[in-house]
Structures are given as C-alpha cells and as structure tokens.
N, C-alpha and C positions, 0 to 999 in steps of 0.2 A: 217618932210617932206623929202622925198627921190626923187632925180631927176629921171625923166623917159625920154624916147626918143620921140622926135617929128619927124615924117617923112613927109616932104612936099609932096612926091609923093604917100604916103599911103602904101608903101611896108614895110614888116617886114624884117629886116636884122640880120645876126648873130652879137651878141654883143648889140642888142637893149634891153633896159630896158622897160618892159611893165607892165601895170595894167590891169587885166582881170576881166570883169564884166559879170555876169550871167544875161542875158536879161530877163529870165523868173521870177526870184525872186528879181532882181535888187540888188543882193549882189556881193561883190568883192571876188575873190579867195584870200585866206590868208593862209599862212603856220604858224603853231604853233610850232616854233623851241624849245619851252620849253617842249614839250611833244613828246618823241620818240615813234615810233611804236614798241610795244613789239615783241621781237623775230626776228626783222629785223635790221641789222646793217646799220647805217646812213640813217634811214628812219624817216620821221616826218609826223605828222598828218596835213591835210589841210582841210579847210572848206570854206564856203561861208558866208561872214559877211556883214550885211547892215549898221553896225555902223562905218565902215571905212570912214573917211571924205575926204581922199585924199591919195596920194602915201605915203606909210610908209614902213619900213624895212621888215615887214611881208607880204606885199601885192605887192611888185614890184619884178618881175621875170626877169632874164636876159636870152635871147635866145642864144643858141649856136648850130651850125650845128655839127652833129656827124662826118661827113666826109667833108673835104674841097672841094672835087670835087664830083659831082653827074652827073646824065644824062643830066643836063642843063649846065654843065661846071664848072668852078672854080670861082663862084661869091659868094657874101655873102647873096643873097636873100633867105629868108625862103619861101618854097612852101609847101602847104598842100592841102589835099582834093583829 
C-alpha cells in the first residue's frame, strides 16, 4: 500500500498523490514500469487495471504544476478543463 492524498476541500494541488479510476470500465490507471515504450527514452506503458485492490506503487501518481505561476496566480491548485 502506498499513501495518497486526502483533500478535505476536494481540490487537487501540486504535490498531491492520487489514484485515478476509469468510471466507464471501473479500472484504475496503472503504469507498467517494467516495460519501457520502444523507441522513446524514459517512457513507460500504462493501462487500466480492474485487479488493483488499492493504492500501489504502480497506480499512485503525483501531480506537479509545470509552472509555479499561471493566470490564476502563484498557488498550488491544479485547474483543468
């Protein structure tokens, strides 16, 4: 088990560790770090897995903002859409 972030206010922030579930097939996004993508440096295969029982090293992803400041200012909130 790997720890993930709980956000009481429901906002995603830079540095949060998250587990992503596909609502359509009820599978979790997982990275296969044992299989590199051929022809691409530092690229790994990802898939959706229904067998993951909870947060694990291959299924927890850490969010980071590319730039510390954006049109909303210099905060850590991740905005999308």
